[in-house]
MIROPA-225925 format. One line per 8 residues: number of its first residue (from 1); their letters; for each residue x, y, z of C-alpha. Coordinates in nm, 4 decimals, padded with zeros to 6 digits. Example, Ala and Ser with C-alpha at 12.3 -4.5 7.8 and 13.67 -1.06 7.14 Angstrom:
1	as	01.2300/-00.4500/00.7800 ~ 01.3670/-00.1060/00.7140
! end
This chain:
1	mitlnllp	-12.6253/04.3577/02.4133 ~ -12.5007/04.0525/02.2606 ~ -12.5249/03.9982/01.8992 ~ -12.4871/03.6684/01.7471 ~ -12.4172/03.6245/01.3906 ~ -12.5687/03.3079/01.2761 ~ -12.4539/03.3486/00.9222 ~ -12.1351/03.1582/00.8368
9	ikeglkyr	-11.9813/03.4452/00.6421 ~ -11.6836/03.5102/00.8698 ~ -11.6155/03.1407/00.9014 ~ -11.6229/03.1100/00.5238 ~ -11.3752/03.3935/00.4973 ~ -11.1573/03.2323/00.7622 ~ -11.1742/02.8981/00.5794 ~ -11.0816/03.0635/00.2494
17	kqlkhlml	-10.7919/03.2408/00.4174 ~ -10.6665/02.9127/00.5622 ~ -10.7091/02.7483/00.2228 ~ -10.5052/03.0298/00.0601 ~ -10.2308/02.9831/00.3204 ~ -10.2337/02.6070/00.2673 ~ -10.2172/02.6515/-00.1099 ~ -09.9340/02.9041/-00.0765
25	fsiviili	-09.7478/02.6737/00.1605 ~ -09.7998/02.3790/-00.0821 ~ -09.6703/02.5882/-00.3725 ~ -09.3640/02.6929/-00.1701 ~ -09.2952/02.3270/-00.0761 ~ -09.3365/02.2195/-00.4401 ~ -09.1022/02.5005/-00.5505 ~ -08.8439/02.4004/-00.2879
33	itanvvfy	-08.8656/02.0338/-00.3937 ~ -08.8412/02.1310/-00.7613 ~ -08.5420/02.3568/-00.6889 ~ -08.3743/02.0720/-00.4962 ~ -08.4362/01.8278/-00.7802 ~ -08.3016/02.0739/-01.0373 ~ -07.9998/02.1565/-00.8168 ~ -07.9307/01.7882/-00.7500
41	shhstlve	-07.9579/01.6890/-01.1177 ~ -07.7358/01.9823/-01.2207 ~ -07.4869/01.9033/-00.9461 ~ -07.4809/01.5320/-01.0339 ~ -07.4255/01.6228/-01.3998 ~ -07.1337/01.8458/-01.2995 ~ -06.9938/01.5699/-01.0774 ~ -07.0210/01.3181/-01.3629
49	qqqvkvdk	-06.8476/01.5596/-01.6000 ~ -06.5728/01.6201/-01.3478 ~ -06.5375/01.2445/-01.2916 ~ -06.5031/01.1932/-01.6664 ~ -06.2334/01.4628/-01.6737 ~ -06.0585/01.3063/-01.3740 ~ -06.0668/00.9613/-01.5389 ~ -05.9277/01.1084/-01.8616
57	lqkdveky	-05.6539/01.2903/-01.6696 ~ -05.5639/00.9716/-01.4813 ~ -05.5349/00.7849/-01.8123 ~ -05.3185/01.0688/-01.9451 ~ -05.1047/01.0574/-01.6311 ~ -05.0536/00.6817/-01.6748 ~ -04.9709/00.7315/-02.0414 ~ -04.7231/01.0079/-01.9583
65	knllgnlk	-04.5730/00.8008/-01.6780 ~ -04.5089/00.5266/-01.9327 ~ -04.3653/00.7819/-02.1738 ~ -04.1526/00.9289/-01.8955 ~ -04.0289/00.5802/-01.8046 ~ -03.9444/00.5147/-02.1697 ~ -03.7777/00.8543/-02.1914 ~ -03.5644/00.7774/-01.8852
73	kekkkrea	-03.4649/00.4422/-02.0369 ~ -03.3761/00.6108/-02.3640 ~ -03.1820/00.8786/-02.1762 ~ -02.9813/00.6079/-01.9957 ~ -02.9208/00.4331/-02.3284 ~ -02.8105/00.7646/-02.4796 ~ -02.5733/00.8319/-02.1896 ~ -02.4283/00.4807/-02.2230
81	flrrieai	-02.3943/00.5346/-02.5970 ~ -02.2189/00.8696/-02.5418 ~ -01.9821/00.7064/-02.2905 ~ -01.9032/00.4384/-02.5482 ~ -01.8389/00.7006/-02.8146 ~ -01.6161/00.8903/-02.5706 ~ -01.4267/00.5693/-02.4909 ~ -01.3887/00.4935/-02.8618
89	nsleklrk	-01.2621/00.8471/-02.9270 ~ -01.0119/00.8247/-02.6432 ~ -00.8966/00.4821/-02.7654 ~ -00.8658/00.6189/-03.1178 ~ -00.6571/00.9087/-02.9886 ~ -00.4461/00.6686/-02.7835 ~ -00.4056/00.4429/-03.0868 ~ -00.2942/00.7370/-03.2986
97	nllkmlde	-00.0478/00.8444/-03.0299 ~ 00.0836/00.4886/-02.9961 ~ 00.1177/00.4552/-03.3728 ~ 00.3001/00.7870/-03.3857 ~ 00.5293/00.6778/-03.1025 ~ 00.6006/00.3366/-03.2580 ~ 00.6653/00.4999/-03.5936 ~ 00.9138/00.7413/-03.4334
105	vnrqiphk	01.0886/00.4551/-03.2516 ~ 01.1056/00.2599/-03.5766 ~ 01.2520/00.5584/-03.7637 ~ 01.5129/00.6273/-03.4980 ~ 01.6362/00.2719/-03.4367 ~ 01.9739/00.2214/-03.6083 ~ 02.0879/-00.0789/-03.8119 ~ 02.1811/-00.3840/-03.5994
113	twlvkldk	01.9765/-00.2572/-03.3051 ~ 01.6617/-00.4283/-03.1797 ~ 01.3984/-00.3963/-02.9121 ~ 01.3144/-00.6821/-02.6772 ~ 01.0588/-00.5077/-02.4602 ~ 00.8474/-00.1946/-02.4890 ~ 00.6498/-00.1065/-02.1757 ~ 00.4107/00.1903/-02.1583
121	kgsklqle	00.2470/00.2976/-01.8330 ~ 00.0543/00.6202/-01.8655 ~ 00.2900/00.8636/-02.0355 ~ 00.6047/00.6759/-01.9215 ~ 00.7737/00.4562/-02.1810 ~ 01.0477/00.2036/-02.1093 ~ 01.2439/00.0482/-02.3958 ~ 01.4699/-00.2522/-02.3532
129	ggassyen	01.6761/-00.3983/-02.6301 ~ 02.0148/-00.4765/-02.7675 ~ 02.2646/-00.3447/-03.0186 ~ 02.5630/-00.4936/-03.1961 ~ 02.7826/-00.2121/-03.0631 ~ 02.7831/00.0419/-02.7850 ~ 02.7775/00.3198/-03.0452 ~ 02.4482/00.1891/-03.1929
137	atrfansl	02.2847/00.1829/-02.8477 ~ 02.4080/00.5374/-02.7766 ~ 02.3033/00.6567/-03.1227 ~ 01.9514/00.5208/-03.0603 ~ 01.9198/00.7003/-02.7227 ~ 02.0513/01.0249/-02.8726 ~ 01.8148/01.0068/-03.1700 ~ 01.5225/00.9670/-02.9289
145	kgqtntfe	01.6439/01.2724/-02.7384 ~ 01.6393/01.4646/-03.0658 ~ 01.2684/01.3912/-03.1184 ~ 01.1378/01.6606/-02.8843 ~ 00.7910/01.6634/-03.0417 ~ 00.7295/01.2988/-02.9379 ~ 00.9630/01.2172/-02.6482 ~ 01.0913/01.4108/-02.3509
153	kvetmeth	01.3247/01.3327/-02.0606 ~ 01.4981/01.0509/-02.2470 ~ 01.7398/00.8787/-02.0080 ~ 01.9610/00.5767/-02.0629 ~ 01.9048/00.3791/-01.7464 ~ 02.1385/00.0902/-01.8169 ~ 02.3854/-00.0258/-02.0792 ~ 02.5999/-00.3358/-02.0410
161	senytgkv	02.7747/-00.5959/-02.2495 ~ 02.6307/-00.9479/-02.2723 ~ 02.7247/-01.2650/-02.4487 ~ 02.4855/-01.4798/-02.6461 ~ 02.5599/-01.8417/-02.7139 ~ 02.3135/-02.0103/-02.9426 ~ 02.2032/-02.0618/-03.2953 ~ 02.2040/-01.7624/-03.5204
169	ssgkykqk	01.9238/-01.7438/-03.7771 ~ 02.1378/-01.8465/-04.0731 ~ 02.3603/-02.1024/-03.9079 ~ 02.3253/-02.4585/-03.7908 ~ 02.5931/-02.4331/-03.5262 ~ 02.5981/-02.2502/-03.2006 ~ 02.7883/-01.9272/-03.2090 ~ 02.9040/-01.6951/-02.9408
177	lkyfafki	02.8034/-01.3333/-03.0009 ~ 02.8720/-01.0232/-02.7974 ~ 02.6062/-00.7501/-02.7846 ~ 02.5171/-00.4495/-02.5713 ~ 02.1883/-00.4549/-02.3803 ~ 02.0259/-00.1231/-02.2982 ~ 01.7318/00.0147/-02.1057 ~ 01.5937/00.3591/-02.1918
185	dcllk	01.3222/00.5480/-02.0012 ~ 01.1361/00.8458/-02.1482 ~ 00.8094/01.0343/-02.1295 ~ 00.5635/01.0683/-02.4158 ~ 00.4205/01.4065/-02.5005
! end
């Protein structure tokens, strides 16, 4: 037999069940949307913070690039300054050596002996001059040979007699003088 239920009880239960499912689905959708909004706002805040850090780091990098550029310039200036100091020190040493050498030459040169030319190339020294006698020229070369702490390999390259015709410092008239020209080569220590 067929029974018909004319009371809407089962339909009411079915409707309530559908309403519960719809409400649950709506709550889940609202929770998902809320979670997305919270995640997005948190993520955007993190991105903004990271962007601020990146901007600060870029400014620092630019500042340090400028400082590094200035440091390189100062380093080049320092190197140039050190080269100048080194050049000054070497010139000072050379000057002291030259003064020592000239002082030794001056001490060793006998009376009535003079130098006309003094040529220094590296450690080689060439002296040209004259003397009133052959003995004075020889005495000068021998005295240089005796100065072993300043000169070495002293060699008399040339000695010859010459005549000079001209005014002497104290006279008004031309005089004829005989002198001995010499050329001495040596090495400086």
